[in-house]
C-alpha positions in Angstrom: 14.0 22.0 -96.5 11.3 19.9 -98.0 10.6 16.5 -99.4 9.4 16.0 -102.9 7.4 13.0 -104.0 8.5 11.4 -107.3 6.7 9.4 -110.0 8.0 6.6 -112.1 11.7 6.6 -113.3 12.5 6.3 -117.0 15.9 5.6 -118.7 17.7 8.3 -120.6 20.1 5.7 -122.2 23.2 7.6 -121.2 25.9 5.7 -119.4 28.3 7.6 -117.1 31.0 7.7 -119.5 28.7 9.7 -121.7 27.0 11.8 -119.0 27.9 12.6 -115.5 25.3 14.8 -113.8 27.6 16.0 -110.9 30.3 17.2 -113.3 27.9 18.7 -115.9 25.3 20.4 -113.7 27.6 22.0 -111.1 30.4 23.6 -113.1 28.8 27.0 -113.7 27.4 26.6 -117.1 23.8 26.4 -115.7 22.3 27.6 -112.5 18.8 26.1 -112.2 19.5 22.6 -110.9 19.6 21.7 -107.1 21.2 18.5 -105.8 19.3 16.4 -103.3 20.5 16.9 -99.8 19.8 13.2 -99.0 20.8 11.5 -102.2 23.8 13.0 -104.0 22.9 11.1 -107.1 19.6 13.0 -107.8 19.2 16.5 -109.2 15.9 18.4 -109.7 15.5 21.3 -112.0 13.1 23.0 -114.5 13.2 22.2 -118.2 10.7 24.3 -120.2 7.3 23.9 -118.5 8.2 20.8 -116.4 9.9 20.0 -113.1 12.3 17.0 -113.7 14.3 14.8 -111.5 17.5 13.2 -112.8 19.4 10.4 -111.0 22.8 8.9 -111.8 23.2 5.1 -111.6 26.1 3.0 -112.3 25.0 2.3 -115.9 22.6 4.9 -116.9 20.8 8.3 -116.1 17.1 8.2 -115.1 14.5 10.9 -115.1 11.2 11.6 -113.7 8.6 14.3 -114.4 7.5 15.8 -111.0 5.0 18.4 -112.3 4.1 20.5 -115.3 2.7 23.9 -115.9 0.6 22.6 -118.8 -2.9 21.9 -117.7 -4.0 18.2 -118.3 -0.5 17.0 -119.3 0.2 13.4 -118.0 3.6 11.9 -117.5 3.1 8.8 -119.4 2.0 11.0 -122.4 5.2 13.0 -122.2 7.9 10.4 -121.4 9.1 10.3 -125.2 9.0 14.2 -125.3 10.9 14.6 -122.0 13.5 12.1 -123.2 14.0 13.9 -126.4 14.3 17.2 -124.7 16.9 15.9 -122.2 18.9 14.2 -125.0 18.9 17.7 -126.7 19.9 19.5 -123.6 22.8 17.2 -122.9 23.6 16.9 -126.7 23.6 13.1 -126.3 23.4 12.7 -130.0 27.2 13.2 -130.2 29.2 10.6 -128.4 32.0 11.8 -126.1 34.4 8.9 -126.6 35.6 9.8 -130.1 36.0 13.4 -128.9 38.0 12.4 -126.0 40.3 10.3 -128.2 40.7 13.3 -130.6 41.4 15.8 -128.0 43.7 13.6 -126.0 45.7 12.7 -129.0 46.4 16.2 -130.0 47.1 17.8 -126.6 48.5 16.3 -123.3 46.7 18.9 -121.2 43.4 18.1 -122.8 44.1 14.4 -122.2 44.5 15.1 -118.6 41.2 17.1 -118.5 39.3 14.5 -120.3 40.6 11.8 -117.8 39.7 14.1 -114.8 36.3 14.9 -116.1 34.7 11.8 -117.7 31.1 12.3 -118.8 31.1 16.2 -118.4 29.1 17.7 -121.3 28.5 21.1 -122.8 24.8 21.8 -122.4 22.5 23.1 -125.1 20.3 25.4 -123.1 17.3 27.5 -123.8 18.9 30.7 -125.4 16.8 33.3 -123.4 17.4 31.6 -120.0 21.1 31.2 -120.8 21.4 34.9 -121.8 19.7 36.3 -118.7 21.7 33.9 -116.6 25.1 35.1 -117.8 24.1 38.6 -117.5 23.5 38.0 -113.9 26.8 36.1 -113.6 28.9 39.3 -114.1 31.2 39.8 -111.0 29.3 37.1 -109.1 29.6 33.6 -107.8 27.5 30.4 -108.5 25.6 30.7 -105.2 24.5 34.3 -105.7 23.7 33.8 -109.3 21.5 30.9 -108.5 19.7 32.9 -105.9 19.1 35.8 -108.3 17.7 33.7 -110.9 15.4 31.8 -108.5 14.1 35.4 -107.4 13.5 36.2 -111.1 11.6 32.9 -111.7 9.3 33.6 -108.6 8.5 37.2 -109.6 8.0 36.7 -113.3 7.7 33.0 -114.1 4.8 30.6 -113.8 4.5 28.4 -110.8 4.8 24.7 -111.7 2.6 22.5 -109.5 4.1 19.3 -108.2 2.2 16.0 -108.6 0.9 14.3 -105.5 3.9 13.2 -103.3 4.7 9.4 -103.5 4.9 7.4 -100.2 8.5 6.6 -100.6 11.7 7.6 -102.4 11.4 11.3 -101.5 14.7 13.1 -101.6 15.3 16.0 -99.4 15.8 19.2 -101.3 16.7 22.8 -100.5 13.3 24.1 -101.7 10.4 22.7 -103.7 8.9 25.8 -105.2 9.5 25.7 -109.0 8.7 28.2 -111.8 9.2 28.4 -115.5 11.9 30.9 -116.6 10.1 34.1 -117.6 9.7 35.3 -121.2 11.4 38.3 -122.4 8.0 40.0 -122.6 7.5 39.4 -118.8 10.9 40.8 -118.0 10.4 43.7 -120.3 7.3 44.7 -118.3 9.3 44.8 -115.1 10.7 48.0 -113.7 14.4 48.7 -112.9 13.4 49.2 -109.2 11.5 45.9 -109.1 14.5 44.1 -110.5 16.9 45.9 -108.1 14.6 44.7 -105.3 15.3 41.1 -106.3 19.0 41.7 -105.7 20.2 42.2 -109.2 22.0 45.5 -108.3 23.7 47.2 -111.2 22.5 44.2 -113.4 18.9 45.3 -113.2 19.0 47.7 -116.2 21.1 45.2 -118.2 18.3 42.6 -117.8 15.5 45.2 -118.4 17.1 46.7 -121.6 18.0 43.3 -123.0 14.6 42.1 -122.5 13.2 45.1 -124.3 15.6 44.5 -127.1 14.6 40.9 -127.4 10.9 42.0 -127.6 11.7 44.5 -130.3 13.7 42.0 -132.4 11.0 39.4 -132.2 11.0 36.0 -130.5 12.8 34.2 -133.3 15.9 36.4 -133.4 17.8 35.0 -130.5 17.3 31.2 -131.1 17.8 31.9 -134.7 21.4 32.7 -134.1 21.9 29.0 -133.9 21.7 28.7 -137.6 24.6 31.4 -138.1 27.8 29.7 -139.2 30.1 32.6 -138.2 30.7 32.5 -134.5 32.4 36.0 -134.6 29.2 37.4 -136.1 27.1 35.9 -133.3 29.4 37.4 -130.7 29.0 40.8 -132.3 25.2 40.5 -132.3 25.1 39.4 -128.7 27.6 42.2 -127.6 25.0 44.7 -129.0 22.8 43.9 -126.1 23.1 45.9 -122.9 25.3 44.1 -120.2 26.8 41.7 -122.8 30.5 41.7 -123.3 32.8 39.2 -125.0 32.9 36.7 -122.1 29.2 36.6 -121.6 28.6 36.4 -125.4 31.0 33.4 -125.6 29.3 31.6 -122.8 25.8 32.2 -124.3 27.1 31.2 -127.7 28.6 27.9 -126.5 26.1 26.9 -124.0 22.9 27.7 -126.0 23.6 28.7 -129.6 25.7 26.0 -131.1 28.7 28.2 -131.6 32.0 26.4 -131.0 35.2 28.3 -131.4 38.7 26.7 -131.3 39.5 26.3 -127.6 36.3 28.2 -126.6 35.1 25.5 -124.3 38.4 25.3 -122.5 38.7 29.0 -122.2 35.2 29.6 -121.1 35.1 26.8 -118.5 
């Protein structure tokens, strides 16, 4: 266990009724965020090239940039960029309250779900990271998935150095070694034996072959599926990748590719 020093907090402008970190980051739609062991309101994870800390307060969500893989980047220069990226990740441009009212009015079960999970949001994740995460989720649990993905980051990602620790306000975390999620090119250059050595087991060839397929199709192919208006077509495309069946395809579609089927969110979660 280590302690991580933090820089200045900034407001995300997302009250708890619109975003609850505990309900959103721990429900199995993502696996890269860790909750502070000493402060349950604080979460730390990697978004793109940066390590970010998020903190829930009574009236907002705050964020801090702890480190970046981009040389020369300064926090005060990236505050607006990080805020925009987080608002995109949490899809904060669409208010929850009108949706809650609509869902609750049409179905009693959905009303109960909305009342029980205020501020829980569907994430809009990086498609590549989301795809490989859910390939690793097959016949697995959240703890083991998280461990596998951290091993993949360590082996094939880029280490993100943390800024100089602050003298105070240092939450205790399970670990403080942070890495970007590897590119498809980096994973395609791995061997099946290396991936098995990271604990992936039978999922190792799935990750390798899917990485090779993404490289062959070009970097724009996977994120380009966001523009497809036919959710069934997106599912078919994803199911053409090794290790991707209908359930994994639906998770990746919903959590990263802007594809929303009728009742898909309820069924997937």
